[in-house]
C-alpha positions, 0 to 999 in steps of 0.5 A, spaced: 425 790 672 429 792 678 428 799 682 434 804 682 436 805 689 443 802 689 448 806 685 452 799 684 446 797 679 446 803 675 451 804 669 452 809 664 448 807 657 443 803 661 435 804 659 432 807 665 425 810 668 426 816 672 422 821 676 423 829 674 423 834 680 417 837 677 413 830 676 415 828 684 408 829 686 404 826 680 409 820 679 410 821 672 416 817 669 420 819 663 424 814 660 431 815 657 439 813 657 443 814 663 449 819 661 452 821 668 450 818 675 450 824 680 448 821 687 455 820 690 453 815 696 452 807 695 444 808 695 438 813 696 431 811 699 428 815 693 432 813 688 439 814 685 439 821 681 442 821 674 442 825 668 440 822 661 443 823 655 438 828 653 440 833 659 434 831 663 435 830 671 431 825 675 431 819 680 431 812 678 425 809 679 426 803 675 431 800 671 429 797 664 431 790 662 434 790 655 
């Protein structure tokens, strides 16, 4: 597993674990498939923000290997 701090390592269609805004304190992870990459910069210290195919938005904590 790799972390989600670099935009170049994330592509639409990848399976990832994200932290939703309301879960930032608890650190609960939500798994899903990336639909859109929302962060414009090449990297972000808290993870690249993405929208999943089910519409949830959060920051990538882990990229799940297929």
